[in-house]
C-alpha positions as a Markdown table, in Angstrom:
| # | Residue | x | y | z |
|---|---|---|---|---|
| 1 | Unk | 7.1 | -5.4 | 23.1 |
| 2 | Unk | 8.7 | -5.3 | 19.6 |
| 3 | Unk | 8.4 | -2.1 | 17.7 |
| 4 | Unk | 8.2 | -3.0 | 14.0 |
| 5 | Unk | 10.0 | -0.2 | 12.1 |
| 6 | Unk | 8.6 | 0.4 | 8.6 |
| 7 | Unk | 11.4 | 2.9 | 8.0 |
| 8 | Unk | 14.1 | 0.2 | 8.5 |
| 9 | Unk | 12.3 | -2.5 | 6.5 |
| 10 | Unk | 11.5 | 0.0 | 3.7 |
| 11 | Unk | 15.3 | 0.8 | 3.5 |
| 12 | Unk | 15.9 | -2.9 | 3.0 |
| 13 | Unk | 13.3 | -3.2 | 0.2 |
| 14 | Unk | 14.8 | -0.1 | -1.5 |
| 15 | Unk | 18.3 | -1.6 | -1.2 |
| 16 | Unk | 17.0 | -4.7 | -3.0 |
| 17 | Unk | 15.5 | -2.4 | -5.6 |
| 18 | Unk | 18.8 | -0.7 | -6.2 |
| 19 | Unk | 20.5 | -4.0 | -6.8 |
| 20 | Unk | 17.8 | -5.0 | -9.3 |
| 21 | Unk | 18.0 | -1.7 | -11.0 |
| 22 | Unk | 21.8 | -2.1 | -11.5 |
| 23 | Unk | 21.1 | -5.6 | -12.9 |
| 24 | Unk | 18.5 | -4.3 | -15.3 |
| 25 | Unk | 20.8 | -1.4 | -16.4 |
| 26 | Unk | 23.4 | -4.0 | -17.4 |
| 27 | Unk | 20.8 | -5.4 | -19.8 |
| 28 | Unk | 20.1 | -1.9 | -21.1 |
| 29 | Unk | 16.8 | -1.5 | -19.2 |
| 30 | Unk | 15.6 | 1.4 | -17.1 |
| 31 | Unk | 12.3 | 0.9 | -15.2 |
| 32 | Unk | 9.9 | 3.8 | -15.7 |
| 33 | Unk | 7.0 | 5.0 | -13.5 |
| 34 | Unk | 4.4 | 7.5 | -14.6 |
| 35 | Unk | 2.3 | 9.2 | -11.9 |
| 36 | Unk | -0.8 | 11.2 | -12.9 |
| 37 | Unk | -2.3 | 13.8 | -10.5 |
| 38 | Unk | -5.6 | 15.6 | -11.3 |
| 39 | Unk | -6.4 | 18.7 | -9.3 |
| 40 | Unk | -4.4 | 20.3 | -6.5 |
| 41 | Unk | -5.3 | 18.4 | -3.3 |
| 42 | Unk | -2.3 | 19.2 | -1.0 |
| 43 | Unk | -2.0 | 15.7 | 0.5 |
| 44 | Unk | -2.1 | 14.0 | -2.9 |
| 45 | Unk | 0.4 | 16.6 | -4.3 |
| 46 | Unk | 2.8 | 15.9 | -1.4 |
| 47 | Unk | 2.5 | 12.1 | -1.9 |
| 48 | Unk | 3.1 | 12.4 | -5.7 |
| 49 | Unk | 6.2 | 14.6 | -5.0 |
| 50 | Unk | 7.6 | 11.9 | -2.6 |
| 51 | Unk | 7.0 | 9.2 | -5.1 |
| 52 | Unk | 8.8 | 11.2 | -7.8 |
| 53 | Unk | 11.7 | 11.9 | -5.5 |
| 54 | Unk | 12.1 | 8.3 | -4.5 |
| 55 | Unk | 12.1 | 7.2 | -8.2 |
| 56 | Unk | 14.8 | 9.7 | -9.0 |
| 57 | Unk | 16.9 | 8.7 | -5.9 |
| 58 | Unk | 16.8 | 5.1 | -7.1 |
| 59 | Unk | 17.7 | 6.1 | -10.7 |
| 60 | Unk | 14.3 | 5.1 | -12.2 |
| 61 | Unk | 12.8 | 7.0 | -15.2 |
| 62 | Unk | 10.1 | 9.1 | -13.5 |
| 63 | Unk | 7.3 | 11.0 | -15.3 |
| 64 | Unk | 4.9 | 13.2 | -13.4 |
| 65 | Unk | 1.7 | 14.5 | -15.1 |
| 66 | Unk | 0.0 | 17.2 | -13.0 |
| 67 | Unk | -3.3 | 18.0 | -14.6 |
| 68 | Unk | -5.8 | 20.7 | -13.7 |
| 69 | Unk | -9.0 | 19.8 | -11.8 |
| 70 | Unk | -11.0 | 20.7 | -15.0 |
| 71 | Unk | -9.4 | 17.7 | -16.9 |
| 72 | Unk | -12.2 | 15.7 | -18.5 |
| 73 | Unk | -12.7 | 12.0 | -18.4 |
| 74 | Unk | -11.8 | 11.7 | -22.1 |
| 75 | Unk | -8.6 | 13.7 | -21.7 |
| 76 | Unk | -7.5 | 11.5 | -18.8 |
| 77 | Unk | -8.4 | 8.3 | -20.7 |
| 78 | Unk | -6.3 | 9.6 | -23.7 |
| 79 | Unk | -3.3 | 10.2 | -21.5 |
| 80 | Unk | -3.6 | 6.7 | -19.9 |
| 81 | Unk | -3.8 | 5.3 | -23.5 |
| 82 | Unk | -0.6 | 7.1 | -24.4 |
| 83 | Unk | 1.2 | 5.8 | -21.3 |
| 84 | Unk | 0.0 | 2.2 | -22.0 |
| 85 | Unk | 1.8 | 2.4 | -25.4 |
| 86 | Unk | 4.9 | 4.1 | -24.1 |
| 87 | Unk | 7.8 | 1.5 | -24.0 |
| 88 | Unk | 9.8 | 3.7 | -21.5 |
| 89 | Unk | 6.9 | 3.4 | -18.9 |
| 90 | Unk | 6.5 | 0.2 | -17.0 |
| 91 | Unk | 4.2 | 1.4 | -14.2 |
| 92 | Unk | 1.2 | 3.7 | -14.3 |
| 93 | Unk | -0.4 | 5.2 | -11.2 |
| 94 | Unk | -3.3 | 7.6 | -11.2 |
| 95 | Unk | -3.4 | 9.3 | -7.8 |
| 96 | Unk | -6.6 | 8.6 | -5.9 |
| 97 | Unk | -9.0 | 10.2 | -5.3 |
| 98 | Unk | -9.6 | 12.1 | -8.5 |
| 99 | Unk | -12.1 | 15.0 | -8.8 |
| 100 | Unk | -15.7 | 13.9 | -8.4 |
| 101 | Unk | -16.5 | 14.2 | -12.2 |
| 102 | Unk | -14.0 | 11.5 | -13.0 |
| 103 | Unk | -15.2 | 7.9 | -13.1 |
| 104 | Unk | -12.3 | 6.3 | -11.2 |
| 105 | Unk | -13.3 | 2.7 | -11.9 |
| 106 | Unk | -13.2 | 3.4 | -15.7 |
| 107 | Unk | -9.8 | 5.0 | -15.4 |
| 108 | Unk | -8.4 | 2.0 | -13.4 |
| 109 | Unk | -9.9 | -0.4 | -16.0 |
| 110 | Unk | -8.2 | 1.6 | -18.8 |
| 111 | Unk | -4.7 | 1.0 | -17.4 |
| 112 | Unk | -2.8 | -1.9 | -19.0 |
| 113 | Unk | -3.0 | -4.6 | -16.3 |
| 114 | Unk | 0.7 | -5.3 | -17.0 |
| 115 | Unk | 1.5 | -1.7 | -16.0 |
| 116 | Unk | -1.0 | -1.5 | -13.1 |
| 117 | Unk | 1.6 | -1.2 | -10.3 |
| 118 | Unk | -1.2 | -0.1 | -7.8 |
| 119 | Unk | -2.8 | -3.5 | -8.2 |
| 120 | Unk | -6.4 | -2.2 | -8.6 |
| 121 | Unk | -7.3 | -3.5 | -12.1 |
| 122 | Unk | -9.9 | -6.3 | -12.0 |
| 123 | Unk | -7.4 | -8.7 | -13.7 |
| 124 | Unk | -4.8 | -8.0 | -10.9 |
| 125 | Unk | -7.5 | -8.4 | -8.2 |
| 126 | Unk | -8.4 | -11.8 | -9.8 |
| 127 | Unk | -4.8 | -12.8 | -10.0 |
| 128 | Unk | -4.4 | -12.1 | -6.3 |
| 129 | Unk | -7.5 | -14.2 | -5.5 |
| 130 | Unk | -6.1 | -17.0 | -7.8 |
| 131 | Unk | -2.7 | -16.7 | -6.2 |
| 132 | Unk | -1.1 | -16.0 | -9.6 |
| 133 | Unk | 2.3 | -14.5 | -8.8 |
| 134 | Unk | 2.4 | -12.5 | -12.1 |
| 135 | Unk | -0.3 | -10.2 | -10.8 |
| 136 | Unk | 0.3 | -6.9 | -8.9 |
| 137 | Unk | -0.8 | -6.6 | -5.3 |
| 138 | Unk | -1.8 | -3.2 | -3.8 |
| 139 | Unk | 1.3 | -1.6 | -2.2 |
| 140 | Unk | 0.0 | -1.0 | 1.3 |
| 141 | Unk | -1.2 | -4.6 | 2.1 |
| 142 | Unk | 1.9 | -6.0 | 0.3 |
| 143 | Unk | 4.0 | -3.7 | 2.6 |
| 144 | Unk | 2.1 | -5.0 | 5.7 |
| 145 | Unk | 2.9 | -8.6 | 4.7 |
| 146 | Unk | 6.5 | -7.8 | 4.3 |
| 147 | Unk | 6.6 | -6.1 | 7.8 |
| 148 | Unk | 5.2 | -9.3 | 9.3 |
| 149 | Unk | 7.8 | -11.4 | 7.5 |
| 150 | Unk | 10.7 | -9.2 | 8.4 |
| 151 | Unk | 9.6 | -9.1 | 12.1 |
| 152 | Unk | 9.5 | -12.9 | 12.2 |
| 153 | Unk | 5.8 | -13.1 | 12.9 |
| 154 | Unk | 4.4 | -16.5 | 12.1 |
| 155 | Unk | 1.2 | -16.2 | 10.1 |
| 156 | Unk | 0.6 | -19.9 | 9.4 |
| 157 | Unk | -2.3 | -21.1 | 11.5 |
| 158 | Unk | -2.7 | -17.7 | 13.2 |
| 159 | Unk | -6.0 | -16.0 | 13.5 |
| 160 | Unk | -5.7 | -12.6 | 11.7 |
| 161 | Unk | -8.5 | -10.0 | 12.0 |
| 162 | Unk | -8.6 | -7.2 | 9.4 |
| 163 | Unk | -10.5 | -4.1 | 10.5 |
| 164 | Unk | -11.7 | -2.5 | 7.2 |
| 165 | Unk | -12.9 | -3.9 | 3.9 |
| 166 | Unk | -11.6 | -1.4 | 1.2 |
| 167 | Unk | -10.3 | -2.6 | -2.1 |
| 168 | Unk | -7.1 | -0.6 | -1.3 |
| 169 | Unk | -6.2 | -2.4 | 1.9 |
| 170 | Unk | -8.8 | -4.6 | 3.7 |
| 171 | Unk | -9.9 | -7.0 | 1.0 |
| 172 | Unk | -6.4 | -7.6 | -0.6 |
| 173 | Unk | -4.9 | -7.9 | 2.9 |
| 174 | Unk | -7.3 | -10.7 | 3.7 |
| 175 | Unk | -6.5 | -12.5 | 0.4 |
| 176 | Unk | -2.7 | -12.2 | 1.1 |
| 177 | Unk | -3.0 | -13.6 | 4.6 |
| 178 | Unk | -5.2 | -16.5 | 3.4 |
| 179 | Unk | -2.9 | -17.4 | 0.5 |
| 180 | Unk | -0.8 | -20.6 | 0.6 |
| 181 | Unk | 2.8 | -20.1 | 1.6 |
| 182 | Unk | 5.2 | -17.7 | 3.3 |
| 183 | Unk | 3.4 | -14.8 | 4.9 |
| 184 | Unk | 0.0 | -16.5 | 4.4 |
| 185 | Unk | -1.8 | -19.7 | 5.6 |
| 186 | Unk | -3.7 | -17.6 | 8.2 |
| 187 | Unk | -7.3 | -18.0 | 9.3 |
| 188 | Unk | -8.8 | -14.6 | 8.4 |
| 189 | Unk | -11.8 | -12.6 | 9.7 |
| 190 | Unk | -12.7 | -9.4 | 8.0 |
| 191 | Unk | -14.6 | -6.8 | 10.1 |
| 192 | Unk | -15.8 | -3.3 | 9.3 |
| 193 | Unk | -18.0 | -0.4 | 10.4 |
| 194 | Unk | -21.2 | -2.6 | 10.5 |
| 195 | Unk | -19.7 | -5.4 | 12.5 |
| 196 | Unk | -21.6 | -6.1 | 15.7 |
| 197 | Unk | -19.6 | -6.2 | 18.9 |
| 198 | Unk | -16.3 | -5.6 | 17.1 |
| 199 | Unk | -14.2 | -5.8 | 20.3 |
| 200 | Unk | -15.3 | -9.4 | 21.0 |
| 201 | Unk | -13.9 | -10.4 | 17.5 |
| 202 | Unk | -10.7 | -8.3 | 17.4 |
| 203 | Unk | -9.8 | -9.7 | 20.9 |
| 204 | Unk | -9.5 | -13.1 | 19.3 |
| 205 | Unk | -6.8 | -11.9 | 16.9 |
| 206 | Unk | -3.3 | -13.2 | 17.0 |
| 207 | Unk | -2.6 | -10.6 | 14.3 |
| 208 | Unk | -4.7 | -7.5 | 14.1 |
| 209 | Unk | -4.6 | -5.2 | 11.0 |
| 210 | Unk | -6.3 | -1.9 | 11.6 |
| 211 | Unk | -7.3 | -0.1 | 8.3 |
| 212 | Unk | -10.5 | 1.7 | 9.0 |
| 213 | Unk | -9.4 | 5.3 | 8.6 |
| 214 | Unk | -10.5 | 6.5 | 12.1 |
| 215 | Unk | -8.0 | 8.1 | 14.4 |
| 216 | Unk | -7.3 | 6.1 | 17.7 |
| 217 | Unk | -10.2 | 3.8 | 16.9 |
| 218 | Unk | -8.6 | 0.6 | 18.2 |
| 219 | Unk | -8.3 | 0.8 | 22.0 |
| 220 | Unk | -6.9 | -1.6 | 24.6 |
| 221 | Unk | -10.3 | -3.3 | 24.9 |
| 222 | Unk | -10.0 | -4.4 | 21.2 |
| 223 | Unk | -6.7 | -6.2 | 21.7 |
| 224 | Unk | -5.7 | -9.4 | 23.5 |
| 225 | Unk | -2.5 | -9.8 | 25.4 |
| 226 | Unk | 0.4 | -10.8 | 23.2 |
| 227 | Unk | -1.2 | -9.8 | 19.9 |
| 228 | Unk | 0.6 | -8.4 | 16.9 |
| 229 | Unk | -0.9 | -5.1 | 15.7 |
| 230 | Unk | -0.3 | -3.5 | 12.3 |
| 231 | Unk | -1.6 | 0.0 | 12.1 |
| 232 | Unk | -2.4 | 1.1 | 8.5 |
| 233 | Unk | -4.1 | 4.4 | 9.5 |
| 234 | Unk | -2.5 | 7.7 | 8.8 |
| 235 | Unk | -4.8 | 10.5 | 10.2 |
| 236 | Unk | -4.2 | 14.1 | 10.8 |
| 237 | Unk | -5.6 | 15.4 | 14.1 |
| 238 | Unk | -5.5 | 19.0 | 15.3 |
| 239 | Unk | -2.7 | 19.8 | 17.8 |
| 240 | Unk | -2.2 | 23.4 | 18.7 |
| 241 | Unk | 1.2 | 22.5 | 20.4 |
| 242 | Unk | 2.6 | 20.9 | 17.2 |
| 243 | Unk | 4.6 | 23.1 | 14.9 |
| 244 | Unk | 2.3 | 22.4 | 11.9 |
| 245 | Unk | -0.9 | 22.7 | 14.0 |
| 246 | Unk | -1.6 | 19.0 | 13.6 |
| 247 | Unk | 0.0 | 15.6 | 14.3 |
| 248 | Unk | -0.2 | 12.2 | 12.6 |
| 249 | Unk | -1.9 | 9.3 | 14.4 |
| 250 | Unk | -2.9 | 5.9 | 13.4 |
| 251 | Unk | -6.1 | 3.9 | 13.7 |
| 252 | Unk | -4.7 | 2.5 | 16.9 |
| 253 | Unk | -4.5 | 4.4 | 20.2 |
| 254 | Unk | -0.8 | 3.5 | 20.4 |
| 255 | Unk | 0.0 | 4.4 | 24.0 |
| 256 | Unk | -3.0 | 2.5 | 25.3 |
| 257 | Unk | -2.6 | -0.6 | 23.1 |
| 258 | Unk | 1.2 | -1.0 | 22.8 |
| 259 | Unk | 1.7 | -2.4 | 26.4 |
| 260 | Unk | -0.5 | -5.4 | 25.5 |
| 261 | Unk | 1.2 | -6.2 | 22.3 |
| 262 | Unk | 4.0 | -8.7 | 21.4 |
| 263 | Unk | 4.7 | -6.4 | 18.4 |
| 264 | Unk | 3.2 | -3.2 | 17.0 |
| 265 | Unk | 3.9 | -0.7 | 14.2 |
| 266 | Unk | 4.2 | 3.0 | 15.0 |
| 267 | Unk | 2.6 | 6.0 | 13.2 |
| 268 | Unk | 4.4 | 7.6 | 11.6 |
| 269 | Unk | 7.3 | 5.3 | 10.6 |
| 270 | Unk | 5.3 | 2.1 | 10.3 |
| 271 | Unk | 3.3 | 1.1 | 7.3 |
| 272 | Unk | 3.6 | 4.5 | 5.6 |
| 273 | Unk | 7.2 | 4.1 | 4.3 |
| 274 | Unk | 6.4 | 0.6 | 3.1 |
| 275 | Unk | 3.8 | 1.8 | 0.6 |
| 276 | Unk | 6.2 | 3.8 | -1.5 |
| 277 | Unk | 8.9 | 1.1 | -1.2 |
| 278 | Unk | 6.5 | -1.6 | -2.5 |
| 279 | Unk | 5.5 | 0.7 | -5.3 |
| 280 | Unk | 9.1 | 0.8 | -6.4 |
| 281 | Unk | 9.3 | -3.0 | -6.1 |
| 282 | Unk | 6.1 | -3.4 | -8.2 |
| 283 | Unk | 7.5 | -1.1 | -10.9 |
| 284 | Unk | 10.7 | -3.2 | -11.2 |
| 285 | Unk | 8.6 | -6.4 | -11.3 |
| 286 | Unk | 6.5 | -4.8 | -14.2 |
| 287 | Unk | 9.7 | -3.9 | -16.1 |
| 288 | Unk | 11.1 | -7.4 | -15.8 |
| 289 | Unk | 7.7 | -9.0 | -16.8 |
| 290 | Unk | 7.1 | -6.7 | -19.7 |
| 291 | Unk | 10.7 | -7.2 | -21.0 |
| 292 | Unk | 10.3 | -11.0 | -20.7 |
| 293 | Unk | 7.1 | -10.9 | -22.7 |
| 294 | Unk | 8.6 | -8.9 | -25.6 |
């Protein structure tokens, strides 16, 4: 059984980013990422902090806007408008989920698609469906595809089953795997919480992507011998023995499923590190494309 280390692959992606950043610096360019956080959700705050730190470690221009939970829709839209016009900012990310009074879809649509490094703007979703390489792909599924490529997993002709249909992971993951070319050409089935007899479908998967947001949901009965399993889930479960009082587990019951797999990602240390690495890569891509269009 091959353990696919997201930590190692993320380091490789970040090394590529450093090389690109040095090249851009020689042209007088410094990629810039602005992250906007509304409210004080601890998990979101920690995630934003790690993004900011990674930017600074790489030498990117990093701007962090931490707004109170009382921020209005209009105030947030005004800030997005300013960032759209700021020539030092190439990527804009509004941390999800915002407070309930914020219309998230309207905020996403207000971001300049050329700076939408999260890949959630309708124009970027369309570009992914159209296989237009100038678009931005959401970071987590893009990271999953990179893990498959780095692990030498053949996707062409394989049956891939995606468990989950979110716009953040499930749907873009299916589009990536279906696309023509390297890391694609798979036959894809998308399943979700309403799928009947889920195990009978997931057991047909050569490649199983679990992104349903339920701890230890995928069990041995869901996986065929020799499958490749990519576990996107990051769930906190109470653990009185653990130092923090909880531990992180994926959507896959790892100890039960791993013995059946040809390859599997761990949690933590699998897909998680890839998400931030691909965000950095998307920011560099945005900088290059925006500079080329000026």
